[in-house]
Backbone as CSV, one residue per row, in Angstrom:
resi,resn,N_x,N_y,N_z,CA_x,CA_y,CA_z,C_x,C_y,C_z
1,UNK,0.829,-1.209,0.000,0.000,0.000,0.000,0.869,1.269,0.000
2,UNK,1.925,1.180,0.829,2.825,2.313,0.920,3.509,2.584,-0.414
3,UNK,3.880,1.472,-1.117,4.517,1.609,-2.421,3.581,2.265,-3.425
4,UNK,2.309,1.897,-3.350,1.325,2.479,-4.260,1.189,3.980,-4.021
5,UNK,1.206,4.342,-2.751,1.094,5.761,-2.416,2.301,6.537,-2.950
6,UNK,3.494,5.958,-2.727,4.723,6.605,-3.202,4.714,6.728,-4.720
7,UNK,4.290,5.612,-5.362,4.214,5.620,-6.829,3.241,6.681,-7.325
8,UNK,2.105,6.778,-6.640,1.107,7.775,-7.014,1.623,9.191,-6.861
9,UNK,2.369,9.411,-5.768,2.942,10.739,-5.533,3.949,11.090,-6.631
10,UNK,4.778,10.105,-6.995,5.779,10.329,-8.047,5.111,10.645,-9.378
11,UNK,4.083,9.851,-9.710,3.359,10.072,-10.970,2.710,11.452,-10.982
12,UNK,2.123,11.812,-9.829,1.473,13.120,-9.730,2.494,14.250,-9.886
13,UNK,3.685,14.054,-9.298,4.737,15.070,-9.391,5.222,15.217,-10.831
14,UNK,5.400,14.052,-11.488,5.833,14.080,-12.890,4.788,14.765,-13.765
15,UNK,3.518,14.441,-13.502,2.434,15.052,-14.268,2.389,16.562,-14.045
16,UNK,2.607,16.969,-12.787,2.590,18.399,-12.466,3.713,19.132,-13.190
17,UNK,4.900,18.502,-13.187,6.035,19.097,-13.890,5.757,19.171,-15.390
18,UNK,5.164,18.083,-15.910,4.840,18.046,-17.332,3.855,19.134,-17.726
19,UNK,2.798,19.279,-16.920,1.811,20.321,-17.201,2.432,21.713,-17.083
20,UNK,3.334,21.863,-16.111,4.008,23.145,-15.919,4.876,23.491,-17.130
21,UNK,5.636,22.498,-17.615,6.478,22.715,-18.789,5.634,23.011,-20.025
22,UNK,4.515,22.282,-20.148,3.621,22.511,-21.278,3.070,23.934,-21.244
23,UNK,2.656,24.367,-20.047,2.126,25.716,-19.906,3.175,26.769,-20.232
24,UNK,4.416,26.528,-19.780,5.519,27.452,-20.041,5.808,27.526,-21.535
25,UNK,5.884,26.354,-22.165,6.146,26.284,-23.601,5.023,26.951,-24.388
26,UNK,3.782,26.664,-24.011,2.633,27.212,-24.716,2.589,28.737,-24.597
27,UNK,2.950,29.239,-23.416,2.980,30.682,-23.202,4.047,31.345,-24.073
28,UNK,5.226,30.738,-24.127,6.303,31.278,-24.959,5.913,31.269,-26.433
29,UNK,5.270,30.192,-26.858,4.879,30.094,-28.264,3.823,31.140,-28.614
30,UNK,2.903,31.386,-27.683,1.882,32.415,-27.916,2.527,33.793,-28.029
31,UNK,3.519,34.046,-27.176,4.243,35.319,-27.246,4.984,35.448,-28.579
32,UNK,5.573,34.336,-29.031,6.274,34.350,-30.322,5.326,34.741,-31.444
33,UNK,4.148,34.132,-31.454,3.162,34.424,-32.492,2.797,35.906,-32.476
34,UNK,2.600,36.452,-31.280,2.240,37.866,-31.170,3.361,38.766,-31.678
35,UNK,4.584,38.474,-31.265,5.724,39.285,-31.703,5.903,39.216,-33.219
36,UNK,5.877,38.008,-33.763,6.191,37.839,-35.185,5.091,38.361,-36.099
37,UNK,3.835,38.163,-35.713,2.748,38.699,-36.540,2.720,40.224,-36.473
38,UNK,3.024,40.780,-35.305,3.048,42.233,-35.157,4.184,42.850,-35.966
39,UNK,5.366,42.240,-35.906,6.508,42.742,-36.673,6.236,42.665,-38.173
40,UNK,5.666,41.551,-38.607,5.343,41.374,-40.025,4.376,42.454,-40.495
41,UNK,3.325,42.686,-39.702,2.318,43.680,-40.067,2.898,45.091,-40.058
42,UNK,3.714,45.398,-39.062,4.300,46.742,-38.960,5.251,47.022,-40.115
43,UNK,6.055,46.021,-40.479,6.989,46.203,-41.588,6.228,46.433,-42.890
44,UNK,5.183,45.635,-43.111,4.395,45.782,-44.328,3.694,47.141,-44.358
45,UNK,3.216,47.574,-43.200,2.553,48.880,-43.122,3.528,49.998,-43.466
46,UNK,4.752,49.898,-42.961,5.759,50.908,-43.282,6.079,50.937,-44.767
47,UNK,6.182,49.748,-45.372,6.450,49.681,-46.808,5.318,50.329,-47.598
48,UNK,4.080,50.024,-47.187,2.918,50.579,-47.873,2.867,52.093,-47.721
49,UNK,3.144,52.573,-46.514,3.120,54.014,-46.280,4.222,54.718,-47.065
50,UNK,5.353,54.061,-47.196,6.444,54.650,-47.971,6.046,54.777,-49.435
51,UNK,5.396,53.742,-49.970,4.913,53.810,-51.350,3.889,54.933,-51.510
52,UNK,3.059,55.115,-50.475,2.065,56.188,-50.512,2.738,57.552,-50.544
53,UNK,3.797,57.716,-49.743,4.556,58.968,-49.761,5.087,59.245,-51.165
54,UNK,5.642,58.216,-51.798,6.209,58.378,-53.139,5.133,58.820,-54.127
55,UNK,3.966,58.191,-54.073,2.872,58.558,-54.969,2.428,59.995,-54.733
56,UNK,2.330,60.373,-53.453,1.903,61.734,-53.127,2.908,62.770,-53.619
57,UNK,4.187,62.452,-53.492,5.228,63.370,-53.972,5.116,63.554,-55.480
58,UNK,4.969,62.439,-56.204,4.891,62.507,-57.664,3.642,63.252,-58.123
59,UNK,2.529,63.045,-57.413,1.300,63.757,-57.757,1.446,65.254,-57.500
60,UNK,2.079,65.595,-56.381,2.205,67.003,-55.995,3.079,67.801,-56.956
61,UNK,4.074,67.157,-57.546,4.993,67.883,-58.442,4.654,67.670,-59.915
62,UNK,3.552,66.979,-60.173,3.078,66.848,-61.546,3.722,65.768,-62.379
63,UNK,4.261,64.731,-61.735,4.870,63.634,-62.504,4.235,62.291,-62.123
64,UNK,2.947,62.339,-61.764,2.253,61.133,-61.313,2.226,60.047,-62.375
65,UNK,2.230,60.443,-63.655,2.154,59.461,-64.741,3.509,58.883,-65.125
66,UNK,4.551,59.396,-64.520,5.891,58.895,-64.828,6.107,57.536,-64.177
67,UNK,6.390,56.525,-64.982,6.626,55.176,-64.475,8.129,54.909,-64.472
68,UNK,8.717,54.909,-63.309,10.151,54.657,-63.195,10.454,54.042,-61.839
69,UNK,10.835,52.776,-61.851,11.213,52.116,-60.602,12.427,52.789,-59.981
70,UNK,13.315,53.300,-60.835,14.538,53.939,-60.334,14.208,55.210,-59.564
71,UNK,13.332,56.023,-60.135,12.930,57.250,-59.452,12.197,56.922,-58.158
72,UNK,11.306,55.939,-58.219,10.567,55.556,-57.016,11.513,55.120,-55.906
73,UNK,12.567,54.377,-56.267,13.517,53.917,-55.250,14.303,55.085,-54.665
74,UNK,14.679,56.044,-55.519,15.380,57.229,-55.022,14.497,57.968,-54.020
75,UNK,13.215,58.118,-54.345,12.300,58.824,-53.449,12.080,58.046,-52.159
76,UNK,11.970,56.712,-52.261,11.828,55.901,-51.043,13.033,56.108,-50.127
77,UNK,14.208,56.021,-50.720,15.433,56.190,-49.934,15.504,57.582,-49.310
78,UNK,15.048,58.584,-50.064,15.109,59.960,-49.566,14.149,60.175,-48.402
79,UNK,12.912,59.707,-48.548,11.926,59.861,-47.476,12.369,59.113,-46.226
80,UNK,12.986,57.954,-46.418,13.415,57.148,-45.270,14.706,57.658,-44.649
81,UNK,15.261,58.746,-45.206,16.467,59.327,-44.631,17.746,58.679,-45.098
82,UNK,17.678,57.924,-46.179,18.848,57.193,-46.661,20.005,58.124,-47.013
83,UNK,19.693,59.293,-47.549,20.750,60.197,-48.002,21.216,61.155,-46.917
84,UNK,20.437,61.281,-45.852,20.862,62.064,-44.707,20.890,63.569,-44.899
85,UNK,20.348,64.096,-46.001,20.371,65.537,-46.239,19.369,66.252,-45.333
86,UNK,19.678,67.463,-44.973,18.763,68.284,-44.189,17.927,69.141,-45.136
87,UNK,16.997,69.892,-44.549,16.153,70.767,-45.366,16.795,72.144,-45.515
88,UNK,18.097,72.172,-45.716,18.818,73.433,-45.878,18.515,74.035,-47.240
89,UNK,18.673,75.354,-47.331,18.349,76.045,-48.590,19.164,75.505,-49.747
90,UNK,20.437,75.186,-49.495,21.295,74.681,-50.561,20.796,73.383,-51.133
91,UNK,20.319,72.494,-50.277,19.795,71.216,-50.748,18.492,71.411,-51.509
92,UNK,17.671,72.356,-51.064,16.406,72.593,-51.750,16.627,73.202,-53.126
93,UNK,17.722,73.927,-53.287,17.966,74.622,-54.550,18.910,73.855,-55.473
94,UNK,19.130,72.589,-55.174,19.947,71.772,-56.051,21.410,72.134,-56.035
95,UNK,21.909,72.638,-54.906,23.300,73.071,-54.838,24.193,72.049,-54.137
96,UNK,23.697,70.865,-53.928,24.520,69.855,-53.272,23.675,68.849,-52.533
97,UNK,24.336,67.932,-51.839,23.624,66.933,-51.069,23.542,65.614,-51.796
98,UNK,23.493,64.527,-50.994,23.476,63.185,-51.576,22.202,62.915,-52.371
99,UNK,21.071,63.468,-51.922,19.815,63.264,-52.633,19.898,63.861,-54.031
100,UNK,20.368,65.100,-54.125,20.522,65.742,-55.436,21.484,64.943,-56.309
101,UNK,22.582,64.486,-55.710,23.568,63.703,-56.465,22.957,62.416,-56.994
102,UNK,22.100,61.781,-56.176,21.468,60.529,-56.591,20.559,60.745,-57.789
103,UNK,19.777,61.825,-57.755,18.880,62.103,-58.878,19.677,62.468,-60.128
104,UNK,20.701,63.292,-59.961,21.533,63.675,-61.112,22.228,62.458,-61.696
105,UNK,22.686,61.545,-60.831,23.346,60.319,-61.302,22.402,59.504,-62.171
106,UNK,21.133,59.477,-61.776,20.150,58.707,-62.529,19.592,59.477,-63.716
107,UNK,19.522,60.796,-63.572,18.952,61.629,-64.642,19.709,62.956,-64.733
108,UNK,20.803,62.997,-65.487,21.651,64.197,-65.566,20.910,65.455,-66.017
109,UNK,19.876,65.314,-66.858,19.180,66.485,-67.394,18.393,67.259,-66.343
110,UNK,18.240,66.698,-65.143,17.483,67.422,-64.117,18.229,68.676,-63.672
111,UNK,19.515,68.772,-64.022,20.263,69.997,-63.721,19.612,71.203,-64.390
112,UNK,18.935,70.948,-65.488,18.244,72.032,-66.173,16.802,72.186,-65.731
113,UNK,16.380,71.391,-64.750,15.010,71.457,-64.233,15.047,71.574,-62.710
114,UNK,15.818,72.528,-62.208,15.995,72.653,-60.763,14.698,72.992,-60.042
115,UNK,13.764,73.629,-60.744,12.477,73.904,-60.113,11.760,72.598,-59.782
116,UNK,11.887,71.596,-60.680,11.295,70.286,-60.434,11.981,69.621,-59.244
117,UNK,13.306,69.685,-59.232,14.043,69.099,-58.106,13.643,69.760,-56.787
118,UNK,13.533,71.098,-56.780,13.196,71.813,-55.549,11.828,71.398,-55.022
119,UNK,10.876,71.214,-55.934,9.536,70.807,-55.503,9.552,69.389,-54.942
120,UNK,10.329,68.512,-55.583,10.458,67.144,-55.081,11.109,67.156,-53.700
121,UNK,12.202,67.906,-53.572,12.937,67.950,-52.305,12.072,68.485,-51.176
122,UNK,11.286,69.513,-51.469,10.421,70.097,-50.441,9.437,69.062,-49.907
123,UNK,8.843,68.288,-50.806,7.888,67.258,-50.394,8.580,66.132,-49.630
124,UNK,9.763,65.763,-50.082,10.516,64.692,-49.417,10.842,65.076,-47.983
125,UNK,11.383,66.269,-47.801,11.792,66.691,-46.466,10.599,66.857,-45.529
126,UNK,9.460,67.283,-46.077,8.285,67.483,-45.232,7.733,66.157,-44.710
127,UNK,7.922,65.086,-45.477,7.407,63.788,-45.043,8.405,62.938,-44.282
128,UNK,9.664,63.387,-44.251,10.720,62.549,-43.671,10.568,62.352,-42.165
129,UNK,10.265,63.408,-41.437,10.202,63.309,-39.975,9.085,62.366,-39.530
130,UNK,7.929,62.469,-40.203,6.812,61.589,-39.851,7.175,60.133,-40.101
131,UNK,7.847,59.889,-41.216,8.216,58.506,-41.517,9.313,58.019,-40.579
132,UNK,10.187,58.917,-40.161,11.249,58.548,-39.223,10.653,58.013,-37.928
133,UNK,9.563,58.616,-37.478,8.910,58.147,-36.255,8.379,56.726,-36.426
134,UNK,7.865,56.430,-37.611,7.366,55.076,-37.875,8.521,54.080,-37.910
135,UNK,9.648,54.497,-38.487,10.825,53.637,-38.505,11.304,53.340,-37.089
136,UNK,11.355,54.376,-36.269,11.818,54.192,-34.894,10.899,53.265,-34.114
137,UNK,9.594,53.381,-34.363,8.638,52.501,-33.691,8.869,51.049,-34.102
138,UNK,9.139,50.836,-35.392,9.402,49.483,-35.883,10.678,48.923,-35.276
139,UNK,11.720,49.739,-35.213,12.968,49.290,-34.607,12.783,48.997,-33.126
140,UNK,11.866,49.720,-32.479,11.545,49.435,-31.085,10.915,48.064,-30.931
141,UNK,10.061,47.695,-31.880,9.456,46.360,-31.869,10.521,45.284,-32.058
142,UNK,11.469,45.539,-32.952,12.562,44.591,-33.180,13.368,44.403,-31.902
143,UNK,13.664,45.489,-31.226,14.441,45.412,-29.992,13.703,44.607,-28.928
144,UNK,12.404,44.849,-28.778,11.614,44.114,-27.789,11.603,42.620,-28.103
145,UNK,11.477,42.286,-29.382,11.470,40.883,-29.809,12.806,40.222,-29.504
146,UNK,13.903,40.913,-29.778,15.228,40.337,-29.552,15.538,40.202,-28.060
147,UNK,15.078,41.153,-27.253,15.245,41.035,-25.801,14.488,39.814,-25.304
148,UNK,13.264,39.645,-25.776,12.447,38.492,-25.377,13.135,37.187,-25.764
149,UNK,13.725,37.119,-26.954,14.379,35.890,-27.411,15.620,35.551,-26.601
150,UNK,16.302,36.554,-26.085,17.603,36.324,-25.443,17.596,36.494,-23.929
151,UNK,16.461,36.829,-23.349,16.383,37.085,-21.912,16.184,35.784,-21.129
152,UNK,17.139,35.452,-20.278,17.016,34.251,-19.448,17.603,33.032,-20.131
153,UNK,18.423,32.288,-19.405,19.100,31.129,-19.993,18.116,30.065,-20.458
154,UNK,17.239,29.641,-19.554,16.278,28.583,-19.891,15.307,29.061,-20.955
155,UNK,14.780,30.268,-20.769,13.807,30.792,-21.724,14.414,30.936,-23.114
156,UNK,15.627,31.468,-23.201,16.256,31.664,-24.514,16.519,30.332,-25.210
157,UNK,16.883,29.311,-24.430,17.096,27.979,-25.016,15.788,27.429,-25.561
158,UNK,14.720,27.570,-24.784,13.401,27.093,-25.224,12.962,27.815,-26.497
159,UNK,13.163,29.124,-26.515,12.709,29.926,-27.654,13.489,29.599,-28.919
160,UNK,14.806,29.495,-28.797,15.650,29.299,-29.976,15.781,27.838,-30.382
161,UNK,15.964,26.957,-29.401,16.239,25.551,-29.717,14.967,24.721,-29.893
162,UNK,13.973,24.982,-29.048,12.747,24.171,-29.087,11.716,24.780,-30.039
163,UNK,11.383,26.047,-29.804,10.401,26.714,-30.665,11.008,27.061,-32.020
164,UNK,12.289,27.418,-32.016,12.978,27.722,-33.274,12.782,29.132,-33.779
165,UNK,12.580,30.079,-32.874,12.406,31.477,-33.285,13.741,32.074,-33.750
166,UNK,13.685,32.988,-34.730,12.497,33.436,-35.456,12.028,32.380,-36.461
167,UNK,10.719,32.165,-36.517,10.157,31.146,-37.395,9.700,31.768,-38.712
168,UNK,9.169,30.920,-39.579,8.710,31.391,-40.892,7.468,32.273,-40.799
169,UNK,6.880,32.356,-39.599,5.735,33.253,-39.437,6.175,34.707,-39.572
170,UNK,7.424,34.971,-39.236,7.982,36.317,-39.394,8.368,36.509,-40.853
171,UNK,7.743,37.475,-41.508,7.959,37.683,-42.936,8.263,39.143,-43.246
172,UNK,9.084,39.335,-44.263,9.371,40.675,-44.790,9.153,40.618,-46.292
173,UNK,8.106,41.275,-46.746,7.775,41.280,-48.172,8.379,42.503,-48.854
174,UNK,9.111,42.246,-49.926,9.717,43.316,-50.716,9.279,43.094,-52.152
175,UNK,8.212,43.761,-52.554,7.643,43.488,-53.867,7.075,42.080,-53.889
176,UNK,7.539,41.266,-54.828,7.080,39.880,-54.911,7.975,38.932,-54.121
177,UNK,9.054,39.445,-53.593,9.995,38.624,-52.827,9.568,38.566,-51.366
178,UNK,9.615,37.371,-50.776,9.230,37.194,-49.378,10.369,36.529,-48.619
179,UNK,10.874,37.214,-47.606,11.896,36.651,-46.727,11.221,36.157,-45.461
180,UNK,11.733,35.066,-44.913,11.113,34.481,-43.725,12.153,34.192,-42.648
181,UNK,11.682,34.116,-41.413,12.556,33.735,-40.308,13.681,34.725,-40.070
182,UNK,14.898,34.206,-39.900,16.053,35.051,-39.606,16.334,36.041,-40.730
183,UNK,16.145,35.603,-41.976,16.365,36.505,-43.114,15.402,37.689,-43.054
184,UNK,14.168,37.417,-42.639,13.179,38.492,-42.505,13.570,39.451,-41.389
185,UNK,14.029,38.902,-40.265,14.440,39.749,-39.144,15.606,40.646,-39.542
186,UNK,16.559,40.092,-40.273,17.700,40.883,-40.743,17.236,42.016,-41.654
187,UNK,16.268,41.723,-42.517,15.750,42.738,-43.433,14.996,43.826,-42.674
188,UNK,14.181,43.418,-41.705,13.400,44.387,-40.937,14.320,45.308,-40.144
189,UNK,15.442,44.770,-39.668,16.421,45.607,-38.956,16.908,46.757,-39.839
190,UNK,17.003,46.490,-41.139,17.455,47.518,-42.077,16.381,48.550,-42.349
191,UNK,15.152,48.260,-41.911,13.975,49.074,-42.166,13.768,49.176,-43.665
192,UNK,14.018,50.319,-44.282,13.770,50.436,-45.723,14.987,50.946,-46.466
193,UNK,16.155,50.941,-45.843,17.339,51.407,-46.546,17.780,50.377,-47.570
194,UNK,18.475,50.835,-48.578,18.851,49.949,-49.675,20.328,50.089,-49.989
195,UNK,21.139,49.164,-49.514,22.570,49.188,-49.803,22.815,48.992,-51.290
196,UNK,22.037,48.103,-51.911,22.221,47.827,-53.330,22.006,49.067,-54.179
197,UNK,20.972,49.838,-53.857,20.716,51.060,-54.596,21.850,52.045,-54.393
198,UNK,22.328,52.152,-53.159,23.431,53.060,-52.859,24.661,52.698,-53.670
199,UNK,24.961,51.402,-53.751,26.134,50.957,-54.498,26.005,51.293,-55.976
200,UNK,24.802,51.167,-56.522,24.624,51.458,-57.941,24.828,52.943,-58.218
201,UNK,24.377,53.802,-57.295,24.594,55.231,-57.481,26.079,55.563,-57.390
202,UNK,26.776,54.976,-56.413,28.190,55.274,-56.225,29.033,54.756,-57.387
203,UNK,28.615,53.633,-57.970,29.391,53.049,-59.061,29.141,53.752,-60.387
204,UNK,28.035,54.501,-60.461,27.693,55.186,-61.706,27.122,54.244,-62.743
205,UNK,26.703,53.048,-62.326,26.208,52.060,-63.278,24.692,52.014,-63.352
206,UNK,24.011,52.837,-62.534,22.559,52.866,-62.584,22.112,53.524,-63.879
207,UNK,21.122,52.949,-64.540,20.614,53.532,-65.775,19.878,54.833,-65.480
208,UNK,19.888,55.741,-66.438,19.257,57.040,-66.245,17.745,56.917,-66.193
209,UNK,17.127,57.807,-65.414,15.672,57.887,-65.362,15.191,58.678,-66.570
210,UNK,14.115,58.240,-67.157,13.553,58.924,-68.314,12.385,59.792,-67.860
211,UNK,12.565,61.106,-67.802,11.500,62.037,-67.472,10.808,62.461,-68.763
212,UNK,9.592,62.015,-68.941,8.807,62.478,-70.074,9.383,62.140,-71.422
213,UNK,10.113,61.046,-71.507,10.614,60.594,-72.786,11.900,61.230,-73.235
214,UNK,12.526,62.072,-72.393,13.792,62.696,-72.784,14.898,61.671,-72.842
215,UNK,15.824,61.870,-73.732,16.948,60.953,-73.890,18.215,61.623,-73.394
216,UNK,19.132,60.791,-72.860,20.408,61.330,-72.392,21.404,61.369,-73.534
């Protein structure tokens, strides 16, 4: 009888530990789902808002019908602060700055259309601060997610080794391309900056933008 009691106590203890571990694991997994779905949605929202900024800029300066992926990328980079220019008078008047250089690199003839450049620059700078706040909020989400993944020895092991975070639920969509898991997290950390675009401008190998059918 005593053995049965001891056996029952042991089984009950094992069951309690098992239920406790299950609850701990289930809680961590639920947190993972919340973090990853939120990051995915926030990143996509930022991308969508950036595209909206680009459309609004083109509409405001009268080039809404111009179809150019190169110009759109330059504007995305500019709104996101990629070029780092301030709203100084010199930059607005086409007298310098990385943004002006990027546009000239892609479309040399804009030197003769400085009024167009000034209108574009004015719209870009006016939208930059608002978008910067959205970028900072997204980076804050990334930081919270990474702290959660790495906080505590046991918890971090469970999250990374057992659950396998970041999982494929975390996604970063760039056009038709979809990155998942760690690749998505790496992309989201970059927010919307584009090293590849920067390299093409610096190398001088980017093809010129065609404004209204003009030829270089």
